C-alpha positions as CSV (number, residue, x, y, z in Angstrom):
1,X,-37.3,168.6,149.7
2,X,-36.3,165.0,149.4
3,X,-34.3,163.0,152.0
4,X,-30.7,162.3,151.3
5,X,-31.5,158.6,150.6
6,X,-34.1,159.5,148.0
7,X,-31.6,161.9,146.3
8,X,-28.9,159.3,146.3
9,X,-31.3,156.7,144.8
10,X,-32.4,159.2,142.1
11,X,-28.7,159.9,141.2
12,X,-27.9,156.2,141.1
13,X,-31.0,155.5,138.9
14,X,-30.0,158.2,136.4
15,X,-26.4,157.1,136.4
16,X,-27.5,153.5,135.6
17,X,-29.2,154.8,132.4
18,X,-32.7,154.0,133.6
19,X,-35.7,155.4,131.8
20,X,-37.6,155.4,135.0
21,X,-37.2,158.2,137.5
22,X,-38.6,158.0,141.0
23,X,-40.1,161.4,141.8
24,X,-41.2,160.6,145.3
25,X,-40.3,158.2,148.1
26,X,-41.6,154.7,147.0
27,X,-43.7,154.4,150.1
28,X,-45.9,157.3,148.9
29,X,-46.8,155.5,145.6
30,X,-49.5,152.9,145.9
31,X,-48.6,149.4,144.8
32,X,-50.4,148.4,141.6
33,X,-49.3,144.8,141.3
34,X,-47.5,142.3,143.6
35,X,-45.6,139.5,141.9
36,X,-44.9,136.5,144.2
37,X,-42.6,133.5,144.0
38,X,-44.5,130.2,143.4
39,X,-41.9,128.0,145.0
40,X,-43.7,124.7,144.2
41,X,-43.4,125.4,140.5
42,X,-40.2,127.6,140.6
43,X,-42.0,130.4,138.7
44,X,-43.4,133.9,139.2
45,X,-47.0,134.3,140.0
46,X,-48.3,135.9,137.9
47,X,-45.7,135.2,135.1
48,X,-47.4,138.0,133.1
49,X,-48.3,141.0,135.3
50,X,-50.6,143.5,133.7
51,X,-50.7,147.0,135.2
52,X,-52.1,150.4,134.1
53,X,-50.5,153.7,135.0
54,X,-52.6,155.8,137.3
55,X,-53.5,159.5,136.9
56,X,-50.0,160.3,138.1
57,X,-48.6,158.4,135.1
58,X,-46.9,155.8,137.3
59,X,-47.4,152.0,138.0
60,X,-45.6,150.4,141.0
61,X,-44.8,146.7,141.0
62,X,-43.5,144.8,144.0
63,X,-41.8,141.4,144.0
64,X,-42.0,139.2,147.1
65,X,-40.9,135.7,148.2
66,X,-43.7,134.3,150.5
67,X,-42.1,130.8,150.5
68,X,-40.5,129.4,153.6
69,X,-37.8,127.4,151.7
70,X,-35.6,129.0,149.2
71,X,-33.9,132.3,148.3
72,X,-34.8,133.8,144.9
73,X,-33.7,136.9,143.2
74,X,-35.2,139.3,140.7
75,X,-33.3,141.2,137.9
76,X,-34.3,143.0,134.7
77,X,-33.1,141.3,131.5
78,X,-33.8,144.3,129.2
79,X,-35.5,142.2,126.6
80,X,-37.7,144.4,124.4
81,X,-37.4,147.5,126.6
82,X,-34.4,149.3,128.2
83,X,-35.0,149.4,131.9
84,X,-33.0,148.6,135.0
85,X,-33.8,146.6,138.1
86,X,-30.6,145.8,139.9
87,X,-30.4,142.1,141.0
88,X,-32.0,141.8,144.4
89,X,-32.2,138.8,146.7
90,X,-35.7,138.0,147.9
91,X,-35.4,136.3,151.2
92,X,-38.0,133.6,152.3
93,X,-41.1,134.4,154.2
94,X,-41.4,137.9,152.7
95,X,-38.2,138.8,154.4
96,X,-37.8,141.8,152.0
97,X,-39.1,142.9,148.6
98,X,-38.0,144.5,145.4
99,X,-40.0,147.3,143.9
100,X,-40.0,149.4,140.7
101,X,-42.0,152.4,139.6
102,X,-42.7,152.4,135.8
103,X,-43.5,155.7,134.1
104,X,-43.7,154.4,130.5
105,X,-45.9,151.8,128.8
106,X,-44.3,148.7,127.5
107,X,-43.2,145.1,128.3
108,X,-40.5,144.8,130.9
109,X,-38.8,141.4,131.2
110,X,-37.4,140.0,134.5
111,X,-35.8,136.8,135.7
112,X,-34.7,134.9,138.8
113,X,-31.1,134.3,137.9
114,X,-30.8,131.5,140.5
115,X,-33.6,129.4,138.8
116,X,-33.0,130.4,135.1
117,X,-30.4,130.0,132.4
118,X,-29.6,131.8,129.2
119,X,-29.6,129.3,126.3
120,X,-28.9,130.4,122.8
121,X,-29.4,134.0,123.7
122,X,-32.8,133.5,125.3
123,X,-33.6,133.2,129.0
124,X,-35.5,130.0,130.1
125,X,-36.8,129.0,133.5
126,X,-38.1,131.4,136.1
127,X,-38.8,134.4,133.9
128,X,-41.7,136.9,133.7
129,X,-42.9,140.1,132.1
130,X,-44.5,143.3,133.5
131,X,-46.9,144.7,130.9
132,X,-47.4,148.4,131.6
133,X,-50.4,149.8,129.8
134,X,-50.4,153.4,128.7
């Protein structure tokens, strides 16, 4: 039914305590929003990404690094909503991407740990939020 890779990803996702389950290979789910690195300002573009779940109840978000200069990463910071996006390096010139399929509405916070810092319990710097509408 599913390839071995998809089954392993599903098991790892469940084991990590995620509230998001991938029910199909990511390539079969259309991308609802792309979040890029704005290297000149060291921030996400857009910083607030608004997506609506489709008829299938899912919203797919992709993070990319189109710059030619610096590495960035993206990681969930679990502020306001429990979710999991393992830290992933985003290589320059769209060398790779990170993606997440959301199945529940809410606000999902993420950060580039290379260009951010946690001060007084709050993240500052290159942070962003995915707003998933119900």
